[in-house]
C-alpha positions as CSV (number, residue, x, y, z in Angstrom):
1,X,11.2,15.4,4.4
2,X,7.5,15.8,5.5
3,X,6.3,16.2,1.9
4,X,8.0,12.9,1.0
5,X,6.5,11.1,4.0
6,X,3.1,12.5,3.2
7,X,3.2,10.4,0.1
8,X,3.5,7.2,2.2
9,X,-0.1,7.5,3.2
10,X,-0.8,6.4,-0.3
11,X,-1.2,2.7,-0.2
12,X,1.2,1.0,1.2
13,X,1.6,3.8,1.2
14,X,-0.3,6.6,-0.6
15,X,-2.4,9.7,0.0
16,X,-5.5,8.9,2.0
17,X,-8.8,9.7,0.3
18,X,-11.9,10.3,2.6
19,X,-15.0,8.8,1.0
20,X,-17.3,8.5,4.1
21,X,-17.0,9.2,7.8
22,X,-16.5,5.8,9.3
23,X,-14.3,5.3,12.3
24,X,-13.0,1.8,13.0
25,X,-12.3,0.4,16.4
26,X,-10.2,-2.7,16.2
27,X,-12.2,-4.4,18.8
28,X,-15.4,-3.8,16.8
29,X,-14.0,-4.5,13.3
30,X,-16.6,-6.0,11.0
31,X,-15.8,-9.3,9.4
32,X,-14.0,-9.1,6.1
33,X,-15.6,-10.6,3.0
34,X,-14.6,-14.2,2.5
35,X,-11.3,-14.3,0.5
36,X,-10.7,-17.1,-2.0
37,X,-7.4,-17.9,-0.2
38,X,-8.5,-17.4,3.4
39,X,-8.4,-21.2,4.0
40,X,-6.0,-21.1,7.0
41,X,-6.0,-19.2,10.2
42,X,-3.1,-17.0,9.1
43,X,-4.7,-16.2,5.8
44,X,-8.0,-15.4,7.5
45,X,-6.1,-13.0,9.7
46,X,-4.4,-11.4,6.7
47,X,-7.8,-11.0,5.0
48,X,-9.1,-9.2,8.1
49,X,-6.1,-6.9,8.1
50,X,-6.6,-6.1,4.4
51,X,-10.3,-5.4,5.0
52,X,-9.8,-3.1,8.0
53,X,-6.8,-1.3,6.4
54,X,-8.9,-0.4,3.4
55,X,-11.7,0.9,5.5
56,X,-9.3,3.0,7.6
57,X,-7.6,4.4,4.5
58,X,-10.6,5.1,2.3
59,X,-13.5,5.5,4.7
60,X,-12.1,7.4,7.7
61,X,-11.8,11.1,6.9
62,X,-10.3,12.4,10.2
63,X,-6.5,12.1,10.4
64,X,-6.4,11.6,14.2
65,X,-9.0,8.8,13.9
66,X,-7.0,7.2,11.1
67,X,-3.9,7.3,13.1
68,X,-5.6,5.7,16.2
69,X,-7.1,3.0,14.0
70,X,-3.9,2.3,12.3
71,X,-2.1,1.9,15.6
72,X,-4.7,-0.6,16.7
73,X,-4.3,-2.4,13.4
74,X,-0.5,-2.4,13.9
75,X,-1.0,-4.2,17.2
76,X,-3.1,-6.9,15.6
77,X,-0.5,-7.2,12.8
78,X,2.2,-7.6,15.4
79,X,0.2,-10.4,17.0
80,X,-0.3,-12.2,13.7
81,X,3.3,-12.1,12.7
82,X,4.3,-13.2,16.2
83,X,2.0,-16.2,16.0
84,X,2.9,-17.0,12.3
85,X,6.5,-15.9,12.2
86,X,7.2,-17.8,8.9
87,X,4.3,-16.3,7.0
88,X,5.4,-14.0,4.2
89,X,1.7,-12.8,3.8
90,X,1.6,-11.7,7.4
91,X,4.9,-9.9,7.0
92,X,3.7,-8.1,4.0
93,X,0.7,-6.7,5.7
94,X,2.5,-5.8,8.8
95,X,4.9,-3.8,6.6
96,X,2.1,-2.1,4.7
97,X,0.5,-1.0,7.9
98,X,3.8,0.3,9.2
99,X,4.3,2.2,6.0
100,X,0.8,3.7,6.3
101,X,1.5,4.6,9.9
102,X,4.7,6.4,8.9
103,X,2.8,8.4,6.2
104,X,0.1,9.5,8.6
105,X,2.4,10.3,11.5
106,X,5.3,12.0,9.7
107,X,7.0,12.3,13.1
108,X,10.5,11.3,14.2
109,X,9.5,7.7,14.3
110,X,8.5,7.6,10.7
111,X,12.0,6.7,9.4
112,X,12.3,3.8,11.8
113,X,8.9,2.5,10.7
114,X,9.7,2.6,7.0
115,X,13.0,0.9,7.6
116,X,11.2,-1.8,9.6
117,X,8.7,-2.1,6.7
118,X,11.5,-2.5,4.2
119,X,13.1,-5.3,6.2
120,X,9.8,-7.1,6.4
121,X,9.2,-6.8,2.7
122,X,12.8,-8.1,2.0
123,X,12.3,-11.0,4.4
124,X,9.0,-12.0,2.8
125,X,10.6,-12.0,-0.6
126,X,13.3,-14.4,0.6
127,X,10.5,-16.7,1.9
128,X,8.2,-16.4,-1.2
129,X,8.6,-13.7,-3.8
130,X,5.2,-14.6,-5.3
131,X,3.3,-14.3,-2.1
132,X,0.0,-12.2,-2.5
133,X,0.8,-11.9,-6.3
134,X,4.1,-10.2,-5.7
135,X,2.8,-7.6,-3.3
136,X,6.1,-7.3,-1.5
137,X,7.8,-6.1,-4.7
138,X,5.0,-3.6,-5.3
139,X,5.1,-2.1,-1.8
140,X,8.9,-2.2,-1.6
141,X,9.1,-0.3,-4.9
142,X,6.6,2.2,-3.7
143,X,8.7,2.8,-0.6
144,X,11.9,3.4,-2.6
145,X,10.4,6.2,-4.6
146,X,8.3,7.8,-1.8
147,X,10.9,8.1,1.0
148,X,13.7,10.6,1.0
149,X,17.1,9.6,-0.4
150,X,20.4,9.6,1.3
151,X,21.4,10.9,3.9
152,X,17.9,11.0,5.4
153,X,16.7,7.6,4.2
154,X,17.0,5.0,1.5
155,X,15.0,6.4,-1.3
156,X,16.1,5.4,-4.8
157,X,14.3,5.7,-8.2
158,X,16.6,3.1,-9.6
159,X,15.6,0.5,-7.0
160,X,12.0,1.6,-7.1
161,X,11.7,0.9,-10.8
162,X,13.5,-2.4,-10.5
163,X,11.1,-3.7,-7.8
164,X,8.0,-2.3,-9.5
165,X,8.9,-4.0,-12.7
166,X,9.4,-7.3,-10.8
167,X,5.9,-6.9,-9.4
168,X,4.5,-6.4,-12.8
169,X,6.3,-9.5,-14.1
170,X,4.4,-11.5,-11.4
171,X,1.0,-9.7,-11.7
172,X,0.9,-7.8,-15.0
173,X,-2.8,-7.1,-14.9
174,X,-3.1,-6.3,-11.2
175,X,-4.6,-2.9,-10.1
176,X,-1.9,-2.2,-7.5
177,X,1.3,-2.9,-9.5
178,X,0.0,-0.9,-12.5
179,X,-1.1,1.9,-10.3
180,X,2.1,2.2,-8.4
181,X,4.3,2.0,-11.5
182,X,2.1,4.6,-13.1
183,X,2.5,6.8,-10.0
184,X,6.2,6.4,-10.1
185,X,6.3,7.4,-13.8
186,X,4.0,10.4,-13.0
187,X,6.4,11.6,-10.3
188,X,9.2,11.4,-12.8
189,X,7.2,13.4,-15.4
190,X,7.0,10.4,-17.8
191,X,3.4,11.4,-18.5
192,X,2.3,9.3,-21.5
193,X,3.9,6.2,-20.0
194,X,2.2,6.9,-16.7
195,X,-1.2,7.3,-18.5
196,X,-0.8,3.8,-20.1
197,X,-0.2,2.1,-16.7
198,X,-3.0,4.0,-15.0
199,X,-5.4,3.0,-17.8
200,X,-4.3,-0.6,-17.4
201,X,-4.9,-0.4,-13.7
202,X,-8.3,1.1,-14.2
203,X,-9.2,-1.9,-16.4
204,X,-8.0,-4.4,-13.8
205,X,-10.6,-7.1,-12.8
206,X,-12.4,-6.6,-9.5
207,X,-11.1,-8.4,-6.5
208,X,-14.3,-9.8,-4.8
209,X,-12.6,-10.0,-1.4
210,X,-11.4,-6.3,-1.6
211,X,-14.2,-4.1,-2.8
212,X,-13.4,-1.1,-0.7
213,X,-9.7,-1.1,-1.7
214,X,-10.6,-1.5,-5.4
215,X,-13.1,1.3,-5.2
216,X,-10.7,3.7,-3.4
217,X,-7.8,2.9,-5.7
218,X,-9.9,3.6,-8.8
219,X,-10.7,7.1,-7.4
220,X,-6.9,7.6,-7.1
221,X,-6.3,6.4,-10.6
222,X,-8.9,8.8,-12.1
223,X,-7.4,11.7,-10.1
224,X,-4.0,10.8,-11.5
225,X,-5.3,10.6,-15.1
226,X,-7.0,14.0,-14.6
227,X,-3.7,15.4,-13.3
228,X,-1.9,14.2,-16.4
229,X,-4.5,15.7,-18.7
230,X,-4.3,19.0,-16.9
231,X,-0.5,19.1,-16.9
232,X,-0.3,18.3,-20.6
233,X,-2.9,20.8,-21.5
234,X,-0.8,23.7,-20.1
């Protein structure tokens, strides 16, 4: 089970890559770059969660510091979803933070956190499936292929592929849906198909409001492509 939950620290849920040694205190979080859609208080709050999550994930090398910072971010996400209980965007980011927490912690509470995350993604889809360019479908799909299957949890490759394809239908050129579908294909040893999606992800346009996330994701994509090349060469 631990090896499967380790994969949750990927993006929503994927493996954390340490780029520089920067520890984030929630009370001292630096302002996020202005996001094009951060025109309301809830979207400004979501933009700040995105910004700080990316810095924790990609710029905090120490696992204990990551976990402390994620717990602080989780508290802020709780407050945002409590204040804006009908916001699918806030739900999505609370769920992503819960998933990341589960991937870092890997303790007995991890299963509960990923189940809570799944429920939030599902609720956000009912409210607006297109919110944040279909991010709920991307993250929900990533949960389904990264968590254990029955009887431990709800993992399912069939559901994972279904949701990841829905994400791509909404955002076909996005870096995250292409990355996660590529990663799903890689885990299932569909190497050439995975390569195509990773390359598409690598060519995705920059998101001006999310430079740290884009930079870190591109590192992951290049590592995945190198893994494919290495596997096929042997």
